[in-house]
Steps between C-alpha positions, in 0.01 A plus 500: 500500500152575645647695791710706259198615310300608788628861516429538126142360533430721796626793293268414221201449737580843659477651167172318448366635826604853405336454156170380632475718813265332756440174300539304830180646636294494177185315567384421149556143393589597147761740625642233738535266205692764293720566799574134552586460138741793501670375811541162341653662182736705723612184693544291168684770303755567785719215345563707186618849539380616148167349530467639856591843391237490229225388733597757760481781254164344378352508843512115509210484251475192287532521120431128427267329751242799536147452373519802250499463128853630471636225740307223306648635171851490654462154622361373175775665292787375736368140467466539122864625460644252737335221300665635191851539655611187320448680175798720606713205599452590861485256802125450547558297814659796670163682479268206562188653340280197575607510866422863526149448344433228756607733785274756363210278524575367842622820679261588784530757772722799531826324573482266206391767270774731611758229464369427148501871405869525579582167324320631182718809520818296545422270213401811279840662580689178423310462153543867419866496550553160330313600180659849477859445597554126522481205728871481563781736614747463204820536684411212737466270201828607333744759621579609146133623466552834662177651381334767697145387511251801515314388810208714602420594865287211635259739686444696180323190344230517756467879505460522128282186468223646722511811281464305176272279302604155622496349158703799345752483781555116456534549121753772534740284714688289246757647259331677207774420256421336160759233590313402815177468318660294225669276750170438683331411168789267410459336842141428455556356146769267625280398798229407254749307277626321812147400579491359151800289565789735436720507191504122438765243517873584477670486152686166495812620314819684565478713194297521180556693175293578183427192287473261803203271544361262767337505841733761642407752216139432578562566868675827396207598275236432775698698762532799265127479416392500867743786588345712225800516268352270227154472355348161531630248242557127444835545321764244633797642324715798632397731224531871433194581727638311796834671441340840512314397818823386655657842404214682671543280816866577493455872483266488779741304720824697429644229276680529169212507254635243239190282494694198599393325807837436654566380855446844652174556316370157593586550859294822497212342321497217755488736795167426661220753516518498879851642484389772264207583717728537801699751299195710419388503860855610603486768235171634645665512845799680362272750328337579832842570646540798251138622535584871460550753225805394295557818295344612185839417340696222668765241435404141559771227533362157529786264620372164379403653155840657455355828366497861584211709376386862505137544564311815421129537601472124541653420142849350446683756288839338508625158583849338493653173612689487832744299687445471873693367803619155507326251733796454739643638817380869540458565125127458431339834411276636794151611453425868597383826363688831470524807274746542215662843522775507248722314262882485470648508149852343475488375861780389725436168679571524867544143580278376791691399810368144474642462153825665594569270797338175381603504136788734438700479816580121452632595148712774638650271765635275205593786273503874603464592145186290442167658404705778348201663346389608855666791674583460873453810717562583866255668738583829339431388150862503403643219268696238673824357365421130477876408520530656834217308671515159660138391428556154661490657845147616474177322567141590380462704825826682511552576119527889503462586138214582254498414137366683198462437129524823302260575213546288191322273256622212705372633824281255695216758501542558124458860384193611709336429834162604632487595866225476763709528816417223736653312799531182283738668260283371209474686168434448135799519258669415166733204471774382270380143540238507225498126437287434822189665353455213237448252792146391629602518867710813561601502870869570496571849661611586856154646566462800273283493186685502166310635202526367139403850344643747749547787248142467368386487865683821567349671195157402609552659845662813352230556249304666784760781545661557165400512131803299389557225767724294279720799398521614866603159625751449225667841557549405862622150409760631244685698771606176669459675831269401776180719491196508722176591332210557732148401413280815512214272602614214711354163423389233746665168456332180607699174508250221523495126487211339301493154355148550385392832338273627206617616174341790295278240322355374827686166473636371836882444472715278726869511584731272697540574875868587449575576875238263645321796663160429370527146637573647845217756466254221409611284793435790732158564352410131531608506868271802545207301374499579112390195303461405142143432388333344202190679364222321326335664203 
């Protein structure tokens, strides 16, 4: 490895010579020290092409270990923000601020100072990227997280840093969304509560209901008090106040808000604070993955919350329940962002190949007239006479036909679908299976997102381009014919996965990890060095 780097080191040193002219013959001691430091920086930076490119363009001048006031300020601010990295749920051990501080005190001579200079830049770059766009590469954690993280060019961090106020630069790195700020506050509150002992003992009951008394009710009462859903009280009966507090807890955890502490509610109440804190830290990491402009108007689909929302200028202007992909095989809904371009009223359902071969072909082998509501077509789109085909001779790989369900009220897509063309073949749509929207956990589809109120969703989108969105939509619907309606202003769509998020009242809400993705993200963060902490005070 050392031999492999020599040509690059010599190239950098040549650049240094050209930059400094006749530095080798300069007699002044001070000039010799500067030259030695620059040579040490050139040698140390050769291992990282981005850092090397920055220092070459910078004439190999130090930005951290110099004796100027600017260098001292940069060092101080770097150490300050590295020490606060835990506030963002970052792996403090990755940056080792105490170790850096010790090296700053002990570094003597040009070689050690040059090595320290480059190490400070390396740690700075690591922290800057981590706090701005995340510690992890999402797709390496879970292949279904296909989010395009908005990484910045590494060299640009150093270039812009030296042109900026150090404190201002560091403050500008994390996401500036209200959600990130709220999650960070929630994290600190929970860390403080963890320092006071958490949320107390588990409730020793499988279920509780209004009118119950005893130790289990007292444990329920105490937990609701410490969680902030109930004012302090000594009551030992499950009264109206406790019932109302249970309802508020249920609303904040995606449960049916009946005020009865059934088995599901008790399980959520007994979830330890450490697990909730992990969810908040994971949500902060996920927020960093989408640290870019999301659109003045955009659509937000939160998979574990089973909702689809329209957001205008930071405020939710429309919300509806959703059904997402089932947690089996290849059906979970992926996470990604795209742009909605049009809707289709009275859509046909062109059955995905996977469903054709895995679900419908076995039926056709037993009965060629099975799944009769679906048309079978050849490669030219012509209807196939089922009676003339021996389906039993085909396999999943050799089946040559396509399948299509014409527009109808019984169509699998319902009466409208909303398209943001993507390689995952995921979109939002209506459904005739309305009964699923009444369930707490709504993961049943083949991956697409079904909407409980698709017509109202359409009206809300069309209101931007017509004075009578409902009339326009209903006129198209009444024809019974498939109609494409382009959105004059395409709308970004963000399909996200958050088991912890903040509602419009500033309350942190939690949802079940329906696909287990947040568990995998937390494991990866922990392996990277992220740790839970209890804060005193």
